[in-house]
ZAVO-751401 format. One line per field, with one value per residue (C-alpha): x, y, z; residue in three letters. Coordinates in pm, 1 decimal, always signed. Last residue first. Layout:
<rs>
xx (X:...)
yy (Y:...)
zz (Z:...)
aa (ALA:...)
</rs>
This chain:
<rs>
xx (+6777.3:+7094.7:+7300.3:+7541.8:+7410.8:+7500.7:+7864.6:+8030.7:+8174.3:+7995.1:+8094.7:+8465.5:+8559.4:+8694.3:+8341.9:+8328.8:+8670.5:+8595.9:+8263.8:+8394.0:+8703.0:+8491.7:+8272.5:+8575.8:+8758.1:+8455.5:+8417.1:+8791.6:+8824.5:+9112.0:+9164.0:+9426.4:+9517.4:+9263.5:+9263.7:+9450.9:+9539.0:+9838.6:+9891.8:+10238.7:+10129.3:+10239.9:+10018.0:+10143.7:+9968.6:+9897.4:+9780.4:+9532.4:+9613.3:+9649.9:+9304.2:+9143.1:+9297.7:+9195.9:+8840.2:+8834.9:+8942.4:+8680.5:+8787.3:+8599.3:+8805.1:+8879.9:+9030.3:+9219.5:+9557.5:+9728.2:+9828.8:+9467.8:+9334.1:+9576.9:+9498.1:+9124.4:+9160.9:+9381.1:+9132.8:+8845.4:+9051.9:+9112.5:+8741.7:+8628.0:+8497.3:+8151.0:+8002.7:+7665.0:+7342.6:+7113.9:+6788.1:+6635.9:+6256.8:+6237.9:+6141.4:+6413.6:+6670.5:+6580.5:+6595.5:+6920.8:+7078.6:+6970.6:+7109.1:+7464.3:+7698.9:+8011.0:+7997.0:+8006.5:+7714.3:+7610.2:+7350.9:+7041.4:+6769.5:+6989.6:+6840.0:+7078.0:+6792.1:+6696.5:+7029.2:+6981.1:+6626.3:+6754.2:+7033.6:+6787.0:+6566.0:+6871.6:+6991.3:+6659.7:+6671.2:+7030.4:+6957.3:+7259.5:+7604.8:+7656.6:+7886.0:+7805.7:+8036.4:+7912.5:+8051.5:+8333.7:+8462.5:+8614.0:+8840.5:+8891.6:+8622.9:+8427.6:+8279.0:+8029.6:+8003.9:+7793.5:+7928.7:+7731.8:+7857.9:+7710.6:+7985.7:+8158.9:+8212.4:+8000.3:+7803.4:+7898.6:+7780.0:+7643.8:+7889.6:+7696.2:+7815.1:+7645.9:+7637.7:+7554.7:+7479.3:+7549.4:+7357.6:+7101.7:+7371.4:+7315.2:+7525.1:+7891.4:+7966.3:+8263.3:+8324.5:+8616.5:+8993.0:+8965.1:+9149.4:+9349.6:+9681.3:+9622.7:+9568.6:+9881.7:+10095.1:+9963.7:+10093.0:+9887.8:+9904.5:+10148.4:+10334.4:+10290.7:+10488.2:+10821.9:+10699.2:+10920.6:+11101.4:+11022.5:+11052.5:+10705.1:+10458.0:+10674.4:+10832.1:+10519.3:+10318.4:+10569.2:+10583.4:+10204.5:+10066.8:+10399.2:+10560.5:+10263.7:+10308.8:+10677.1:+10593.6:+10350.9:+10596.5:+10854.1:+10651.7:+10688.5:+10912.3:+11188.5:+10989.1:+11197.1:+11437.2:+11181.7:+10938.4:+11183.7:+11417.8:+11483.2:+11632.3:+11640.3:+11810.9:+11792.2:+12063.9:+12329.9:+12525.6:+12391.2:+12273.2:+11914.6:+11887.9:+11761.1:+11599.4:+11454.7:+11315.0:+11161.6:+11008.0:+10851.4:+10712.3:+10548.3:+10668.1:+10809.8:+10496.6:+10436.0:+10662.6:+10553.4:+10558.4:+10716.7:+10775.4:+10933.5:+10973.5:+11171.6:+11107.7:+11345.1:+11074.5:+11017.4:+11114.2:+10852.7:+10561.1:+10735.5:+10800.2:+10454.7:+10252.0:+10495.4:+10491.3:+10111.9:+10096.3:+10361.8:+10173.5:+9841.9:+9974.3:+9670.9:+9473.9:+9118.1:+9012.8:+9284.3:+9498.9:+9805.6:+9931.0:+10306.6:+10263.4:+10198.8:+10219.6:+10350.3:+10501.2:+10531.7:+10736.8:+10730.6:+10455.9:+10318.9:+9984.6:+9806.4:+9831.7:+9857.5:+9494.7:+9476.1:+9752.7:+9536.6:+9641.2:+9404.4:+9449.2:+9622.0:+9720.9:+9971.2:+9954.2:+10229.6:+10196.0:+10376.9:+10050.5:+9975.9:+9678.8:+9611.5:+9457.7:+9170.0:+8879.1:+8979.1:+9222.4:+9311.0:+9598.8:+9828.5:+10174.1:+10107.9:+10053.1:+10409.5:+10569.3:+10372.5:+10376.4:+10113.6:+9839.7:+10060.8:+10151.6:+9790.4:+9670.1:+9922.2:+9843.1:+9470.5:+9541.5:+9727.2:+9441.5:+9186.8:+9398.5:+9406.4:+9027.4:+9005.0:+9234.2:+9599.1:+9738.7:+9898.5:+10067.5:+10120.7:+10334.2:+10189.1:+10317.6:+10070.8:+10128.2:+9984.4:+10311.5:+10558.9:+10710.6:+11089.9:+11151.1:+10944.5:+11161.9:+11483.1:+11603.0:+11564.0:+11232.2:+11053.8:+11224.7:+11108.1:+10744.3:+10599.9:+10896.1:+10866.4:+10492.5:+10523.2:+10808.6:+10594.4:+10299.4:+10519.8:+10648.2:+10293.7:+10210.8:+10516.8:+10505.0:+10682.5:+10368.6:+10406.2:+10746.4:+10952.6:+11060.6:+11168.2:+11210.6:+11373.7:+11404.6:+11613.7:+11838.7:+11979.7:+12348.8:+12651.9:+12430.1:+12514.1:+12753.2:+12595.4:+12582.6:+12240.9:+12058.0:+11929.9:+12266.7:+12443.1:+12212.0:+12262.1:+12641.6:+12609.9:+12398.1:+12655.6:+12952.9:+12802.8:+12600.8:+12618.2:+12310.8:+12269.2:+11888.4:+11820.3:+12102.1:+11994.5:+11633.0:+11718.0:+11930.2:+11659.6:+11403.3:+11618.4:+11664.7:+11293.6:+11311.6:+11486.6:+11153.8:+11129.5:+10895.0:+10554.8:+10640.3:+10960.7:+10785.6:+10861.3:+10881.3:+10970.0:+11275.9:+11352.9:+11185.0:+11291.0:+11652.7:+11626.6:+11470.0:+11729.5:+11685.3:+11834.7)
yy (+6808.3:+6960.0:+6929.6:+7216.4:+7305.5:+6957.4:+7035.2:+6762.3:+6466.0:+6183.6:+6313.5:+6345.6:+6707.5:+6917.9:+7036.5:+7249.9:+7406.2:+7477.0:+7649.4:+7855.0:+7952.7:+8047.2:+8277.3:+8430.6:+8493.4:+8668.2:+8894.8:+8958.1:+9335.1:+9579.9:+9896.9:+9730.0:+9392.9:+9110.0:+8845.5:+8543.6:+8515.3:+8344.4:+8278.1:+8348.3:+8531.1:+8864.7:+8803.2:+8664.1:+8800.9:+8604.7:+8833.0:+8788.2:+8985.4:+8677.0:+8556.4:+8897.3:+8950.2:+8603.6:+8656.3:+8994.3:+8838.0:+8560.7:+8264.7:+8011.4:+7804.1:+7431.7:+7294.1:+6973.2:+7080.2:+6981.4:+7342.3:+7443.6:+7183.7:+7284.9:+7650.7:+7594.1:+7459.0:+7752.6:+7999.4:+7845.0:+7866.8:+8238.2:+8298.6:+8158.6:+7802.7:+7660.9:+7850.4:+8009.6:+7845.4:+7926.2:+7749.8:+7860.2:+7875.8:+8237.5:+8383.6:+8160.5:+8360.4:+8675.9:+8513.7:+8331.9:+8645.8:+8855.2:+8623.7:+8758.9:+8774.5:+8712.6:+8333.5:+8368.3:+8176.1:+7817.5:+7689.4:+7470.0:+7450.3:+7380.2:+7227.5:+7422.7:+7649.0:+7673.8:+7836.6:+8096.7:+8174.2:+8229.6:+8444.5:+8681.6:+8706.8:+8763.6:+9034.9:+9216.7:+9204.9:+9332.1:+9640.2:+9690.6:+9549.7:+9216.7:+8917.1:+8583.8:+8281.8:+7967.2:+7619.7:+7608.5:+7254.6:+7069.2:+6782.5:+6450.7:+6272.8:+6548.3:+6752.7:+7035.5:+7412.7:+7723.4:+8056.6:+8361.1:+8714.1:+9038.1:+9283.8:+9523.7:+9889.0:+10025.6:+9759.5:+9427.8:+9234.7:+8886.5:+8601.3:+8301.5:+7941.0:+7677.2:+7301.9:+7101.3:+6734.1:+6644.6:+6415.2:+6688.1:+6913.2:+7288.3:+7507.9:+7598.4:+7967.0:+8173.6:+7927.6:+7903.2:+7897.6:+7700.6:+7850.7:+7623.8:+7675.4:+8051.5:+8048.4:+7843.6:+8058.9:+8381.7:+8270.5:+8213.9:+8380.6:+8667.8:+8764.8:+9011.5:+8967.7:+9090.6:+9445.9:+9677.2:+9939.0:+10312.1:+10349.5:+10491.4:+10295.4:+9999.2:+9915.4:+10039.0:+9764.7:+9502.9:+9629.9:+9642.6:+9806.4:+9869.1:+10006.6:+10238.8:+10380.0:+10449.1:+10615.4:+10860.9:+10914.8:+11037.6:+11362.2:+11462.9:+11766.6:+11552.5:+11506.9:+11343.8:+11143.6:+11121.9:+10947.2:+10679.4:+10675.2:+10522.5:+10657.9:+10491.3:+10659.1:+10510.3:+10664.2:+10430.0:+10340.9:+10097.3:+10163.9:+10078.9:+9980.6:+9624.5:+9554.1:+9903.2:+9900.1:+9555.2:+9674.2:+9979.3:+9776.7:+9497.7:+9259.4:+9271.0:+9419.5:+9787.7:+10088.3:+10451.5:+10615.3:+10855.5:+10733.7:+10963.2:+10920.4:+11189.8:+11288.9:+11218.3:+11347.6:+11039.8:+10801.2:+10942.7:+10807.0:+10470.3:+10436.4:+10538.9:+10237.1:+9990.0:+10184.6:+10188.7:+9811.6:+9751.6:+9956.6:+9795.0:+9442.0:+9228.3:+9370.6:+9476.3:+9558.1:+9823.8:+9915.1:+10131.2:+10099.5:+10078.2:+10369.3:+10618.3:+10909.7:+10816.1:+11117.4:+11133.4:+11380.1:+11557.2:+11330.7:+11394.8:+11222.8:+10938.3:+10686.4:+10771.0:+10723.0:+10364.7:+10245.9:+10363.0:+10519.4:+10800.9:+11137.6:+11475.0:+11649.3:+11933.9:+12101.5:+12255.4:+12502.2:+12788.6:+12955.9:+12678.1:+12443.9:+12312.5:+11980.0:+11739.3:+11938.7:+12248.8:+12537.3:+12784.2:+12992.8:+12975.6:+13123.5:+13439.8:+13224.3:+13094.2:+13433.4:+13560.4:+13205.9:+13104.8:+13049.4:+12825.6:+12609.5:+12599.3:+12471.2:+12189.4:+12103.8:+12088.6:+11863.8:+11624.2:+11617.8:+11562.9:+11277.8:+11123.8:+11122.0:+10986.8:+10691.8:+10590.6:+10901.2:+10973.5:+11307.3:+11370.3:+11648.4:+11703.5:+11878.7:+12050.7:+12045.5:+12339.4:+12413.7:+12135.3:+12084.4:+12052.8:+12413.1:+12354.5:+12061.3:+12263.8:+12134.0:+12469.8:+12562.5:+12245.7:+12264.9:+12619.2:+12543.8:+12193.4:+12033.9:+12278.6:+12231.0:+11852.5:+11855.2:+12062.2:+11825.6:+11526.7:+11716.2:+11773.4:+11407.5:+11286.9:+11521.7:+11259.5:+11193.7:+10819.0:+10671.0:+10728.0:+10539.5:+10778.7:+10627.7:+10860.3:+10761.1:+10899.3:+11071.2:+11409.9:+11366.0:+11265.2:+11059.8:+11094.2:+10833.5:+10542.7:+10500.5:+10329.7:+10631.2:+10788.3:+10781.6:+10895.7:+11194.6:+11291.9:+11281.7:+11489.5:+11745.7:+11779.7:+11796.1:+12062.8:+11955.6:+12042.9:+11946.5:+11623.6:+11649.4:+11329.4:+11398.0:+11752.7:+11633.4:+11375.1:+11618.7:+11883.9:+11623.8:+11541.7:+11912.5:+11968.2:+12061.7:+12388.2:+12525.5:+12681.1:+12436.2:+12606.2:+12977.2:+12869.1:+12760.5:+13061.6:+13413.5:+13273.5:+13097.2:+12774.5:+12512.8:+12701.8:+12694.3:+12319.0:+12274.3:+12476.1:+12842.1:+12947.9)
zz (+12055.1:+12188.4:+12509.2:+12575.5:+12919.6:+13041.8:+12982.5:+12787.3:+12977.6:+12799.0:+12456.9:+12550.8:+12597.5:+12313.4:+12240.3:+12553.8:+12501.0:+12135.2:+12205.8:+12495.1:+12299.6:+11996.6:+12203.2:+12373.4:+12045.6:+11900.9:+12204.9:+12244.3:+12235.5:+12271.6:+12476.8:+12692.2:+12536.1:+12538.3:+12809.8:+12942.2:+13311.5:+13466.0:+13836.8:+13977.1:+14290.8:+14142.4:+13840.2:+13509.3:+13201.9:+12883.8:+12605.7:+12323.0:+12007.9:+11786.4:+11886.9:+11838.4:+11496.6:+11377.5:+11497.9:+11326.4:+10997.6:+11001.8:+10787.2:+11006.8:+11252.8:+11244.4:+11565.8:+11642.9:+11505.8:+11834.0:+11907.7:+11849.3:+12093.4:+12367.5:+12302.8:+12345.5:+12697.6:+12795.5:+12644.9:+12837.9:+13157.1:+13102.4:+13039.4:+13372.0:+13393.8:+13463.8:+13173.0:+13238.4:+13134.2:+12841.5:+12759.8:+12428.2:+12375.6:+12264.0:+12601.3:+12747.8:+12551.7:+12746.4:+13090.0:+13015.0:+12871.7:+13175.0:+13444.6:+13452.7:+13153.7:+13357.4:+13308.9:+12929.8:+12788.6:+12723.3:+12484.7:+12483.1:+12217.5:+11915.0:+11600.0:+11370.6:+11254.1:+11620.8:+11700.5:+11426.3:+11539.0:+11893.5:+11751.5:+11586.5:+11896.6:+12115.4:+11876.8:+11902.6:+12283.3:+12284.1:+12068.2:+11846.5:+11785.3:+11616.9:+11598.5:+11432.3:+11413.2:+11241.3:+11173.8:+11428.9:+11378.6:+11673.4:+11570.4:+11748.2:+11546.8:+11377.8:+11657.7:+11617.7:+11613.9:+11667.0:+11790.7:+11905.3:+11972.4:+12106.3:+12017.5:+12253.9:+12155.4:+12437.9:+12619.4:+12777.0:+12476.8:+12531.9:+12461.3:+12330.5:+12296.3:+12084.6:+12024.3:+11712.8:+11646.7:+11284.3:+11047.1:+10977.1:+10830.8:+10867.7:+10641.6:+10709.2:+10752.4:+10629.2:+10348.8:+10285.1:+10350.9:+10674.9:+10969.6:+11203.4:+11023.1:+11027.0:+11403.4:+11470.8:+11240.5:+11392.9:+11730.4:+12044.5:+12385.9:+12341.1:+12653.2:+12938.4:+13261.9:+13126.5:+13067.2:+12865.7:+13072.3:+13078.1:+13454.9:+13525.7:+13315.1:+13225.5:+13561.1:+13736.2:+13563.5:+13672.9:+14033.2:+14083.0:+14399.6:+14575.2:+14261.0:+14205.6:+14556.3:+14490.0:+14158.4:+14314.9:+14602.3:+14350.6:+14306.8:+13942.4:+13884.5:+13735.7:+13413.2:+13140.0:+13354.8:+13635.7:+13401.2:+13300.7:+13006.2:+12666.3:+12346.8:+12004.2:+11707.3:+11358.2:+11137.9:+11269.2:+11580.1:+11841.1:+12196.2:+12108.9:+11741.1:+11694.9:+12033.4:+12061.9:+11707.7:+11767.8:+12095.7:+11932.0:+11642.2:+11837.8:+12105.8:+12455.4:+12607.9:+12688.0:+12652.1:+12687.3:+12350.6:+12105.5:+11749.4:+11492.8:+11117.8:+10935.3:+10575.0:+10289.5:+10056.5:+9838.5:+10118.6:+10354.2:+10153.2:+10108.3:+10486.2:+10603.1:+10486.8:+10640.9:+10967.8:+10979.2:+10921.8:+11189.9:+11448.5:+11353.0:+11418.4:+11508.0:+11218.0:+11133.5:+11489.7:+11503.9:+11801.0:+11863.5:+12220.9:+12162.5:+11918.8:+12198.9:+11949.3:+11604.8:+11428.8:+11051.9:+10848.7:+10511.3:+10382.7:+10035.5:+10082.3:+9905.2:+10189.5:+10559.2:+10657.6:+10525.0:+10758.6:+11045.6:+11374.3:+11462.9:+11295.6:+11331.2:+11009.4:+11007.9:+10670.3:+10457.7:+10168.3:+10342.3:+10444.6:+10692.2:+10721.0:+11074.1:+11170.1:+11137.2:+11280.5:+11086.8:+11116.3:+10842.6:+10711.2:+11011.6:+10953.0:+11157.7:+11465.9:+11444.6:+11500.5:+11799.6:+11947.9:+12202.5:+11942.0:+11728.9:+12027.4:+12139.7:+11803.9:+11807.6:+12170.5:+12098.3:+11800.7:+12029.2:+12281.1:+12004.4:+11866.1:+12215.1:+12222.1:+11870.4:+11936.8:+11957.8:+11787.6:+11449.8:+11378.4:+11008.7:+10867.0:+10522.0:+10210.6:+9983.7:+9608.3:+9413.6:+9237.5:+9309.6:+9654.4:+9648.4:+9756.2:+10068.4:+10167.9:+10166.3:+10504.8:+10681.6:+10525.3:+10633.9:+10972.5:+11037.4:+10964.3:+10938.4:+11116.5:+11407.6:+11451.3:+11437.4:+11690.2:+11926.6:+11886.9:+11969.5:+12274.4:+12397.6:+12336.0:+12527.4:+12826.7:+13041.4:+13246.7:+13188.9:+13121.0:+12809.2:+12497.5:+12220.0:+11875.1:+11619.9:+11254.8:+10968.3:+11220.3:+11125.9:+11045.0:+11250.7:+11482.0:+11853.5:+11998.2:+12180.8:+12558.0:+12561.1:+12423.5:+12746.0:+12923.8:+12607.5:+12572.0:+12934.9:+12891.7:+12574.4:+12758.5:+13034.0:+12795.6:+12570.1:+12268.4:+11897.9:+11692.0:+11493.8:+11470.3:+11666.6:+11913.7:+11989.4:+12006.0:+12272.0:+12473.6:+12457.3:+12566.4:+12868.8:+12949.0:+12983.4:+13352.8:+13256.0:+13134.9:+12788.4:+12621.2:+12628.9:+12596.6:+12422.0:+12104.7:+11880.8:+12024.2:+12366.3:+12211.3:+12400.9:+12180.9:+11867.6:+11985.2:+12038.1:+11693.2:+11500.7:+11406.9:+11071.3)
aa (TRP:THR:CYS:LEU:ALA:ARG:MET:ARG:GLU:GLY:PRO:ALA:ARG:SER:ASN:ALA:ALA:VAL:LEU:GLY:ALA:VAL:ALA:ASN:ALA:ARG:ASP:ASP:HIS:GLY:GLY:PRO:ALA:HIS:ASP:ILE:SER:ASP:ARG:GLY:GLY:ARG:ALA:THR:ARG:ARG:GLU:LEU:SER:ILE:LEU:GLN:THR:MET:LEU:ARG:ASP:ASP:PRO:PRO:LEU:GLU:VAL:ARG:ALA:SER:ASN:MET:SER:ALA:LEU:MET:ASP:ARG:TYR:LEU:ASP:SER:LYS:PRO:LYS:ALA:ALA:GLN:GLU:VAL:THR:ILE:GLY:HIS:ARG:SER:PHE:GLU:ASP:ALA:PRO:TRP:SER:GLY:ALA:TYR:ARG:ASP:SER:ILE:ALA:ARG:THR:ILE:ARG:TYR:SER:LYS:LEU:LEU:ASP:ALA:TYR:GLU:ALA:VAL:ILE:GLU:ALA:PRO:THR:GLY:LYS:ARG:ALA:ARG:LEU:VAL:ASP:VAL:VAL:VAL:ARG:GLU:GLY:GLU:ARG:HIS:GLY:ILE:ALA:ALA:THR:PHE:GLU:ASP:ALA:GLY:GLY:GLY:ALA:PRO:ASP:VAL:PHE:ALA:THR:TYR:THR:VAL:ARG:LYS:ASN:TYR:PRO:LEU:GLU:LEU:PRO:THR:PRO:ARG:THR:ALA:ALA:GLU:VAL:VAL:GLU:ARG:THR:VAL:PHE:GLY:GLU:VAL:ASP:ALA:ARG:PHE:GLN:GLY:HIS:TRP:GLU:ALA:LYS:ALA:ALA:GLU:PRO:ASP:ASP:GLN:GLU:ALA:GLU:ALA:ILE:VAL:ARG:PRO:ASP:LEU:THR:PRO:ASN:PHE:ASP:LEU:THR:GLY:GLY:GLN:VAL:VAL:LEU:VAL:ASP:GLY:PRO:LYS:GLY:TYR:HIS:LYS:ARG:TRP:LYS:SER:TYR:LEU:LEU:GLY:ARG:ARG:ALA:TYR:PRO:SER:SER:ILE:GLY:ILE:LEU:MET:GLY:GLY:THR:THR:ALA:LEU:SER:PRO:VAL:LEU:ALA:ARG:TYR:VAL:GLU:VAL:ASP:PRO:THR:ALA:THR:ALA:GLU:ASP:LYS:PHE:PHE:ALA:CYS:GLU:ASP:LEU:ILE:ALA:ALA:LEU:LEU:THR:ARG:GLY:ARG:VAL:ALA:ARG:HIS:SER:ASN:THR:ALA:VAL:GLU:ILE:SER:VAL:GLY:ASN:ARG:LEU:LEU:VAL:GLY:GLU:THR:ASN:GLU:LYS:GLU:VAL:LEU:SER:SER:MET:VAL:PRO:SER:ASP:ALA:PHE:LEU:GLY:ARG:VAL:TYR:GLY:LEU:ALA:VAL:LYS:ALA:GLN:GLN:ARG:ASP:VAL:ALA:LEU:LEU:GLN:VAL:VAL:GLY:ARG:GLU:GLY:ALA:THR:LEU:ARG:ALA:LEU:THR:GLY:ASP:LEU:GLU:ALA:GLY:ILE:THR:ALA:LEU:TYR:VAL:ALA:ILE:GLY:ALA:ALA:THR:HIS:THR:LYS:ASP:SER:ARG:ARG:GLY:ALA:ILE:ALA:TRP:LEU:GLU:ARG:ALA:GLN:ARG:GLN:PRO:PRO:GLU:ARG:ASP:GLY:SER:LEU:ARG:LYS:PHE:LEU:ALA:LEU:ARG:ASP:ASP:ASP:MET:PRO:LEU:ALA:PHE:ALA:GLY:SER:LEU:VAL:ALA:ARG:TRP:ALA:GLU:ARG:THR:ASP:GLU:GLY:PHE:SER:GLN:GLY:LEU:LEU:GLN:PRO:ASP:THR:PHE:ALA:GLU:VAL:ILE:ASN:THR:MET)
</rs>
């Protein structure tokens, strides 16, 4: 029976796409992961990529491949999915274990919808290019490919909900270091936890292929625990030129001049040392009240407000209302909405007035539009004197001193925990959301907390109330 490396080189199977000699690094990785024989040169390459460990004696239970950009990661992930759903499923006896009418699934999870479309395009192309593989296709749809052997390849975005209720023969996580989900700060871990039980019943393989990012998360934990160490979890790591020697080295050299730390991760396959978490889950949870989500107006309290107008797209237009209780800052209300900005301003203006607020402050990057629009409803809005990073720093000091009470808003918690501290080449830190993430709710709360943490006589003039 044909093994995966043979399938990747056979023109009748997957060799039309994967037959080039420049893919030797991927052949070495797959030979190690599937416990295939290797000649001396391939074994030496495998050891260099795997931290000088010996190849597994049996097919690896998990494979984690860390590679630089332009390493053909998504294409390779699609090729592995096609193999495992066809030849691999027959070779390891998986098909015989499926009950009558049961459909096995090889699941390929991507970062977002656009990347899922790219991955699905690769899967379809691999079947179309193979005279043998194409005859196995029963039907194609927007989510994947159904095969005549009772197996489906499903391509979806990363979600722990999407992986439940299926008989998984294998799972492949494409660019898992960049998984994101507004509902959780650890989407990669949540997906992994959901996959493991589904794969345990079939003995299916779990594969993660990704460029590295910060020194945290699922990919980093797998690397730290298993790289260079024996066992049935195989971790390999290499730069772009290891996996794609055809790339012009000048592209990498220019990237290194522009941003050495970013180039270290993007092109050399190394985890970034300049990106760290900003606040821990424990600190955020300790600051969060159990209930209620919103505190009602109290006439004995003086309230302040901070608004973060949406920047368009997936951003939320956010408003936060709070007050001081001694040394503590209480966030009474947090609202976040998408929609027509003018309508949201009218709604938030009524909300502010219900808490006797006629003056608020906004994100300094919002421009003059929010102030002009709020003024039509009798609310004066001025921009924050500090940039967002400084607001976050001020808030962190209060949170670490247990002087903040947050509402039990799940997205707020996710955004706060997902914030990143980045160190620029000049040594200056900045705090912001991760690539592809959002921090609208966190920003509104940070502005509110930072302003209210000041002594009463030092508060920003724009935060005065009736």
